[in-house]
Residue, then its C-alpha position, 0 to 999 in steps of 0.5 A: m422564128s416568125k419574125e425572121n421569116v417575115e424578114v426573109a420574105a421581105r428580102w425575097y421580094e425586094v427586087a420584085t419590081s420589074k420583069t427585067e429586075l426579076m430575071a436578073a435576080m434569079p440566082r439571088t431569088m433561088s438562094f432563099c428557097h429550100p432545095d425541096v421547095e414546092w410552088s402551087a400555081p392557081e391557074d391549073g393546079t400545077t406544082y413546081r418542085g425544087r429550085e429549078g421548078v421555082r425558076q421555071r414557074l417564074e420564067e413561064w409567068l414572066e414570058s407571058f408579059g411584055d412589061y410586069s411589076f410586082e409590088v408588095e403591099r403587106i407581109i402578114d406574120c401568120g405565126g409558126d412557120e408561115v407568112l402571107v404576102v399581099a401584093t399587086e401585080v401589073g402586067r402588059g400582055a406580051t402578045s395582046g398588049a392588054e394591061v392586067r392588074s390583080t391582087d396576089y396572095e402568096l402563102l410562104t412556108f419556111r423550114d430552116g430559115m428558107i422558103v419550102r412552100i409557096r401557095e399562090f391565091y387570087d382570092e383573099a378569102n381562100a388565102l386567109e383560110a389557108a393561112g388560118l386567119s379566117e374567122 
């Protein structure tokens, strides 16, 4: 199953290159998500539930940027039903105009070939520990 999960993850992120493309691809993005999907946001611990919750999370995040890009650096097969995605986010604040650049770690859990859980991390050690990849 894990090879298929890596392939689904790669397809889910393949349009994630700009804010405009992300917004336009929202229906396609939702099609990769299980109806019971949950997304845990690291900023405040909020959990977004269902496809509409994922849509809300993405829209809220993207609203804070004038320009935004998300480039996948690597996808790591964690075995079983999880995949860790390491990416670089670059954005320019919608209000401040300040550029922000960060590494983002998203741990995806799959069920029935669809993404059922998204846990987002900004700290590599925490992401690796959650993925069961730390020493």
